[in-house]
C-alpha positions in Angstrom: 116.0 90.8 117.3 117.6 93.0 114.7 121.2 93.6 113.9 121.7 96.7 116.1 123.6 96.6 119.3 122.0 95.7 122.6 123.2 94.1 125.8 120.3 91.6 125.5 121.8 90.3 122.2 125.2 90.0 123.9 123.6 88.1 126.7 121.9 85.8 124.3 125.1 85.1 122.5 126.7 84.7 126.0 124.4 81.6 126.4 126.7 79.8 124.0 129.7 80.7 126.1 127.8 79.7 129.3 127.0 76.3 127.9 130.5 75.8 126.4 132.2 76.6 129.7 129.8 74.3 131.5 131.0 71.5 129.2 134.7 72.6 129.4 134.7 72.5 133.2 132.9 69.2 133.3 135.5 67.9 130.9 138.5 69.2 132.8 137.2 68.0 136.2 135.8 64.6 135.4 137.5 63.2 132.3 140.9 62.7 134.1 139.0 60.5 136.6 137.2 58.7 133.8 140.4 58.1 132.0 141.9 56.3 135.0 139.5 53.5 134.4 141.7 52.7 131.3 145.0 54.4 132.1 146.9 54.1 135.4 149.6 56.7 134.7 148.7 60.3 135.7 151.4 61.5 133.3 149.6 59.8 130.4 146.3 61.2 131.5 147.9 64.7 131.5 149.2 64.1 127.9 145.7 63.1 126.8 144.2 66.2 128.4 146.7 68.4 126.6 145.0 67.5 123.3 142.5 70.3 124.1 145.3 72.8 124.5 146.9 71.8 121.3 143.7 72.2 119.4 143.1 75.6 121.1 146.6 76.8 120.0 146.3 75.6 116.4 142.8 74.9 115.1 141.0 77.6 117.0 143.0 80.6 115.7 142.8 79.2 112.2 139.0 78.9 112.4 138.8 82.5 113.7 140.9 83.8 110.8 138.9 81.7 108.3 135.6 83.1 109.7 136.8 86.6 108.6 136.7 85.4 104.9 133.8 83.0 104.5 130.5 84.2 103.1 127.3 82.1 103.7 123.6 82.8 104.0 124.0 82.3 107.8 126.8 84.9 107.9 130.6 84.6 108.7 130.7 83.4 112.3 127.5 81.4 112.7 128.5 78.6 110.3 131.3 77.7 112.7 128.9 77.5 115.6 126.5 75.5 113.6 129.3 73.0 112.6 131.1 72.8 116.0 128.5 72.9 118.7 126.2 70.0 117.5 129.4 67.9 116.9 130.6 68.7 120.5 127.1 67.9 121.8 127.1 64.6 120.0 130.6 63.6 121.4 130.2 64.9 124.9 127.7 62.3 126.3 129.9 59.5 125.1 132.7 60.4 127.6 131.1 58.8 130.8 129.7 55.9 128.7 132.8 54.9 126.8 133.3 51.1 127.2 136.9 51.1 125.9 139.9 53.4 125.8 139.5 53.7 122.0 135.9 55.0 122.3 137.0 57.4 125.0 139.9 58.7 122.9 137.5 59.1 119.9 135.1 61.1 122.0 137.8 63.3 123.5 139.4 64.1 120.1 136.0 64.9 118.5 134.9 67.1 121.4 138.2 69.0 121.5 138.2 69.6 117.7 134.5 70.6 117.7 135.0 73.0 120.6 138.0 74.6 118.8 135.9 75.1 115.7 133.2 77.1 117.4 134.9 78.9 120.3 136.9 81.7 118.7 134.3 82.5 115.9 131.7 82.9 118.7 133.9 85.4 120.5 134.6 87.2 117.2 130.8 87.4 116.7 130.5 89.2 120.0 133.0 91.8 118.8 131.1 92.1 115.5 127.9 92.9 117.3 129.5 95.5 119.6 130.5 99.1 118.8 134.1 99.9 119.7 133.1 102.2 122.6 131.0 99.4 124.2 133.3 96.5 123.8 134.8 96.6 127.4 131.3 96.3 128.9 130.2 93.7 126.3 133.3 91.6 126.9 132.7 91.8 130.7 129.1 90.5 130.2 130.3 87.8 127.9 133.0 86.7 130.3 130.6 86.9 133.2 128.4 84.3 131.5 131.4 82.1 130.9 132.2 82.2 134.6 128.6 81.2 135.3 129.2 78.2 133.1 132.1 77.1 135.2 130.2 77.6 138.5 127.2 75.7 137.0 129.4 72.7 136.2 131.2 72.7 139.6 128.1 73.2 141.9 125.0 72.0 140.0 127.0 69.6 137.9 128.6 67.9 140.9 125.1 67.2 142.3 123.8 65.8 139.0 127.0 63.8 138.5 126.5 62.1 141.8 123.1 60.9 140.6 124.4 59.8 137.2 127.6 60.9 135.2 125.7 60.2 132.0 122.9 62.6 133.1 125.4 65.4 133.9 127.2 65.1 130.6 124.0 64.6 128.6 122.3 67.7 130.2 125.4 69.8 129.3 125.2 68.6 125.7 121.5 69.5 125.6 122.4 73.0 127.0 124.8 73.4 124.1 122.1 72.7 121.5 119.5 74.9 123.3 121.9 77.9 123.4 122.8 77.4 119.8 119.1 77.3 118.8 118.5 80.5 120.8 121.3 82.3 119.0 120.1 81.2 115.6 116.6 82.4 116.3 117.5 85.7 118.1 120.7 87.0 116.4 121.4 88.1 112.8 125.0 88.8 112.0 125.9 92.3 110.8 126.9 92.6 107.2 130.3 93.9 108.1 132.7 92.1 110.4 135.8 93.1 112.2 138.7 91.3 110.4 141.7 90.1 112.4 144.2 90.8 109.6 147.8 89.7 109.7 149.2 93.2 109.4 147.4 94.3 112.6 148.6 91.2 114.4 152.2 91.9 113.2 152.0 95.5 114.4 150.7 94.4 117.8 153.6 91.9 118.2 156.2 94.5 117.3 154.7 97.0 119.7 154.7 94.3 122.5 158.4 93.5 121.9 159.2 97.3 121.9 157.3 97.8 125.2 159.1 94.8 126.8 162.5 96.3 125.8 161.6 99.6 127.4 160.0 98.1 130.5 161.7 94.7 131.2 159.8 94.4 134.5 156.7 93.7 132.5 158.3 90.3 131.5 158.1 89.3 135.2 154.4 90.1 135.2 153.9 88.0 132.1 155.8 85.1 133.7 153.7 85.5 136.9 150.5 85.4 134.9 151.8 82.4 132.9 152.8 80.5 136.1 149.4 81.3 137.7 147.7 79.9 134.6 149.7 76.7 134.8 148.9 76.3 138.5 145.2 76.9 138.0 145.0 74.5 135.1 146.8 71.8 137.0 144.5 72.2 140.0 141.4 72.0 137.7 142.7 68.9 135.9 144.0 66.9 138.8 142.3 68.0 142.0 139.4 65.5 141.5 141.9 62.7 140.8 143.8 63.6 144.0 140.5 63.6 145.9 139.6 60.2 144.6 143.0 58.4 144.7 144.6 60.0 147.8 141.7 61.1 149.9 139.1 58.4 149.0 136.4 60.9 148.2 133.8 60.7 145.5 134.8 62.7 142.4 131.7 64.9 142.7 132.8 65.9 146.2 136.2 67.1 144.9 134.5 69.0 142.1 132.1 70.7 144.5 134.9 71.9 146.7 136.8 73.0 143.6 133.8 75.2 142.9 134.8 77.5 145.7 138.0 78.3 143.9 135.9 79.4 140.9 133.6 81.3 143.2 136.5 83.1 144.7 137.6 84.3 141.3 134.0 85.2 140.5 133.6 87.3 143.7 137.0 89.0 143.8 137.4 89.9 140.1 135.5 93.2 140.7 137.4 94.3 143.8 140.7 93.2 142.2 140.0 95.6 139.3 139.2 98.4 141.7 142.4 97.8 143.7 144.5 97.6 140.5 143.1 100.9 139.4 143.8 102.5 142.8 147.3 101.1 143.5 148.5 100.3 140.0 148.7 96.8 138.5 152.1 95.8 139.7 151.6 97.0 143.3 148.3 95.2 143.4 149.8 91.9 142.1 152.8 92.2 144.5 150.5 92.7 147.5 148.2 89.8 146.4 151.3 87.5 146.2 152.4 88.7 149.6 149.0 87.8 151.0 149.2 84.4 149.3 152.7 83.7 150.8 151.5 84.7 154.2 148.5 82.4 154.0 150.8 79.5 153.0 153.0 80.2 156.0 150.0 80.3 158.3 148.8 76.9 156.9 152.2 75.4 157.6 152.3 76.7 161.1 148.8 75.5 161.9 149.2 72.1 160.3 149.6 69.2 162.9 153.2 68.0 163.2 
């Protein structure tokens, strides 16, 4: 393939996001359970899992900014994928095989660092490959493939995990390497890249502060989105632990059921966009929260006393 734009090239690059999200979801769902073999405290498990978030907030943006400036024969963004994805693929299969807490922590840190090295430059490459007028559609396709990765981990991954945890994590690592190889063969970076310069970021932040001052109600929306993100992350990280410890289920059963949460996001993201466009974003969110509150009341009323 050449350097021109095509949705096929975005889909090919999206394979790396698909494979990465497969690994991320397997990591978030099963590593808390694996950690409990060495650590009894759920709080400590949560702290260990937050290493990923710390790396995403610090290392990932730095790598994205650095990829604006590097010049190699592979391009600007691809060297970060070449460095990060094989390293992540090497560390990932160690997670279910770790004989000690030290080995487990080593694999977790290496995987989190490697994922942060490759993630943002990969997304930046998608922007580089896409003309400005096509970016909404390209981003939707790229995000769609990431959602497929989460569903792959929760549905197919839970079945493979029940057979062998090592097989599930190993297959995901192989998928990482295969997707990287496909991108290296099929995609050539454009000579010019979209730089994420500091001045543009500063202007955006100043504009955001100005908008919040004029429309303080938007702050409530941001808090709602932030709170929803916290809740979703907590469910993803601890639902399988709850299923194992409190309900006595196999962890793969908990992960499989969690897949229906991801499937609901996947199915309703389109209708949600249509309703937001028809009603307005705030009205759509308020009605969605009203439905959520009503469903919780119905569950309490229908629960056995």
